N, C-alpha and C positions, 0 to 999 in steps of 0.2 A: 398454370394453364387450367382452364375450367373444363368440366365434362361436356358442357354445352358447345364447346368449340371443336369437339371431335367430329371429323367428317365421317358420315355414314354413307352406305351405298344408295339409299333412297335420296339423300341430298345430292349425291353425284349424278343420279339419273335426272333429277330436276334441272341441274346445271347443264347437263348434256342436251336436254330437250330445248331449253331456252337458248343455249348457244347455237344449236342447229337451226332454230327458227330465225335467230338474228343473222346467222351466216347467209341463209337463203335470201333474206330481205336485203342485206348489204350487197350481195353479188348481183341480185336482180336490179337493184337501184343503180349500181355502177354500170351495168350493161345498158340499161334503158336510158340513163342520162347521156351517155356518150353517143348512143344512136340518135337521140333527140338533137344533141349538139351537131352531129354530122348532118342531119336533115336540115337544120337551120342554116348551117354553113353552106350547104349545097344550094338551098333556096336563095340565100343572099348573093352568093356568087353568080347564080343564074340571073338574078334580078339586076345585078350590076353589069355583067358582061354580055347578057343576052344568050339566045339559043345557038349562036354561031361558035361559042366557046364552051361547049358542054364538057369538054375534056378537063378544063380547069375546075369546073364544079365537081366533077367526078374525083379528080385528084385531091381537091380540098376536103371533100367528105371522106375520102379514103384515109387521109391522114388522121382524122378524128376517130375513125373506126379502129385503126391500128393503136392509137393512144388508149382508146377504151379497152381494147383487148389486153394491153399490158396492165391496165388498172384492174380488170376482172381477174387476171392471172394472179396478181398480187394478193387480192382479197381471198381467193380460193386457197392459195398457199398459206396465208395467215391463219385461216380458220382450220385448215387441215393440221397445222402445227399445234393449235390449241386442242383439237380433238385427240391428237396423239398424246399430248400431255395428260388429258383426262383419262385416256386408256391406261397410261402408265400409273396414274394415281389409283385407278380402280384395281389394277394388278397388285399394287403395294397393299391396298386395303384388304384384298382377298387373301394375301399371304399372312394377314394377321397384324400388320404394322398399324400402330395407332398414330394417326396424322391429325394435327390440329390445323384448323382453317387459317390461323394467323401465320402459319409456317409455309403456306402454299403460295407460290408465285408463278404466274404464267408469262410466257414471253413469245414473241413472234418468231417466225422462221429465220429472221435476219440475225438473231442473237445467238 
């Protein structure tokens, strides 16, 4: 192992900031995309069935909103698990353990 492969706290801070920024983008994109899909589905349903069947358009868009909520919850849990692993890594470094970057593996909350 090389000395350049050793993880330092400043490297960890950069990784944490990049991961946080990426997490915000992914969660926002997941939420906005599903809201856009719900709006398009409601518009298409309204266009196909007319104003007399607004309940169908509402139910159709509600299904997409619920699916989007599940997707957003998945990504929030995913990035929380990664942040927890970064916290554990920082704790190990603060205790004086020498950790090489090639030894570090991150996994999602499902594993």
